[in-house]
N, C-alpha and C positions, 0 to 999 in steps of 0.2 A: 502766424496765420492759423486759422482753424481749418482742419481738413475735412471734417464731417459735420453734418447738421447737428445742431445742439438741441434737437427735439428729444432724443433719448434721455431717460432719467440719469443714466451714468454720466452723460456729458453736461447736465444742467449746472453742475458746480463749475465747470470750465466756462460756461457762458456767463455766469455770475461773476467769476473772477475777471473775465475780459471787461465786463461792464464796470466793475469796481475800479479796476486799474486804469481804464481809459476814458470813461464817459465824462464829458464836461471839461476836458483839458484842452488848452490851446496848443496842440502839438499835432503835426501832420501824421506822425506814426500812430498816435492815439486815435485820431480821426479815421485813419485807414483801418484800424482794428475794429472799430465800432461799425463802420460801413461793411466790412467783411462779415461781421456777425449778422448784420441786417440782411445781407444776401443769403448767408447760410440758413437763416431761419425762414427765409422766403416771406418776410414781413409785408412786402408790397402786395403780393398775391393774396395774403391773408386779409390785409386791409381792404383790397378791392372787392373781395367776396363779402366782407362785412358791410362795406359801403353799398353794394348792390342790394343786399338783403334789407338793409335799413331803408333804402330808397323805395323799394317795393312796398314795404310795410307802411311807410309814411304816405305814399301815394294812395294806398288802399284806405287809410284813415281819412285822408283829405276827400276822397271820392264818396266815402260813406257818411260824412258829416253833412248836416243840412243848415247849420246856423249861419255860416259865412259863405261867400262866393268861392267856388273851387279855384278860380283863376288867381285869387289873392294868395293862397298858400302854394299853389302850383308854381307861380312865378318865383317865389322865394326858394322853393325846393330846386327849381331848375338852376338858379344862381349858384347854389352850393354843391350841387351834384357833379361829381368828377372834376372839381376844381383842382388846380395844380398847387395852389398855395393859399 
């Protein structure tokens, strides 16, 4: 198990090793190691921040364009924003 966040440069080789040793293997221990790394890196929060920024950017683009009805793209954006899978 990884005890510290793998964000520091010194630990990046450890992160890479964990991924190389465990990713894509049908083994419960490997799956657990990858999930622990995911948590250590706080990837869900990083993704949520990215998703929110992307949403706001796309929303602004949709509102600024004049060629197509706003509701057309707005409906598609609403369908994919904050989806779980």
